[in-house]
Steps between C-alpha positions, in 0.01 A plus 500: 500500500673762706783745453790260448795711603727287713503768770538381858278644769666640811258660743770736627630613158366798305269433208679407178435679170404292198558639152422342163860378492457323835196313371682403182798361688296204628280424198721220371503327837122487526422452127280809473510854372366832624314774318473860623216674309581855612883485481761503224850358474636837604336445840670163553752609764377835630130435568385310808227254402445374854669502838485274802603148593464150354583184694557171317498178702595167338429226755559212255570415135238644266324699773519874559300736719535868411370784713475851352458833677516769235384849420437499124557832324462389137277228356686187395404165350664162550468243220608136517703385201377203299794290619443576869489174699164343582389603846221551750478848651294619795476876549348675801449876496525668840493862380453655156364341183633311200349400165578147385456356151518122470409363161166667436425548869528847647519523879527788742656439840392738774616512863458172695424303184699219342518288187665173395624489140639209298711571193692260276626764255228452237281783627595869539552605862549859609441741787444876498585714802361851485706801605393717790441223755661307782528128440553223753470149365611139545581275204558126539645325192538124467691366199474144375839445669327521838361150445849354540554640850146528636332159484174633643478750212591255223149373426309833520765685296499233229120509488483879477767532231356225280124544538467878554775675295297823491320464832415795725319481834420787731593460867356654816783448754380480862583786734748290695706425189483862386633613839787249478586620148501859628740406779733316263497790255586754769773292666869521415582255221784318672566170678373145497189591701391739226553230236314235698210738560493575126488127422208451738310791351565368150350162593193671648454704183527187287242324718253787455567505126427129465184538708381785277552282194316204653205718601476693172156492331465230235460756220860615555625161384294492179663617180342766283461425130656702218167664413441613859851641530457691173176664615635574847804665347268733306333604825832559673630703204186713506545576870871570455462730200190686621517525880308830493186345345190413705529123479226270626487123530222449244684680217828326583317165500368572151855575388610167645204308350419373849237554764597751774538226761720287272718801414541581868614146582723445197669840518602427858619155398708634210649809662486434872270791590144628442418702188449830678799455729710478182337822376559679831867400500544610141344840575722560801817383321429738214426778751833436674691541174309816400556663839874432477492673161361814665131501405252650746304282740167609350615421146637161601185405689286573194748340261486165680124488546427659838217754510608653830858588590430428868403137426808467283726639773358256756548198271851613404615542860357160595697346216837677527507632856546862384257758367509605132633845595772351721615281211514806274720680753736200514538507124552875480 
């Protein structure tokens, strides 16, 4: 899910400002809503949430390829409404990071990473884009309607939407495809050649998504039982509520009533990431919010479980592309 704004990219035009009102103007069209954690209704028109360009290419019915080049000033979240149409979405991050929630799965997309998501409306789907970063991303969306105009996609789309309504598969796009996506993103969004190139890139993305699904480990296709999900949710809640604690795998396994190796495998299966990657992300997210509220770097590092501020600063910059002090200055 990307910033659905309806803006058109023009490589020669100045960057466009996006306010809360601009985001809201297109929510009905895309069947989603936006949330701005640090802003109020009074900021709706005057405060710039992000600025840059977005190019939307629609090569055929039910298919859209959206390229975003944005500088994000304030954190925003995009949530799909329950009546949003069933779709398959492939997202590739070229610069910046985004947090995705799909059902119970929590995924982080970092530069040069991708993911294929399937959603039929029964499972919550949202994305969180943190303020204080540059974001460049490609989002391919295929609605069920695409089956009527793209015969070669009819069978795989039907299979995905019926057998994997909450599926999520990580992608590692090859360098050649990443370079082509970069070129398309940076080109002027006009003309039939741009549309045809977008269609070709969309088909390549779909091919890599289907390959990732076919090659996924067998455990990703097995369903977790109610008991397992209950115990895993206790572990996740513990990590979320107490990110500053010194967690270890053995104690978390006891909480889950599982062996350490079983917890490791089932946590990844349920939430799409390793146990301690979830903890690291939670710590850095909490740190981001505290820094924007004005707390000192040393206090924040300790508050989220880092013993040394230097280690915290390194991890934070790797995650958000800016140092903790630089983020504080942006929020001042």
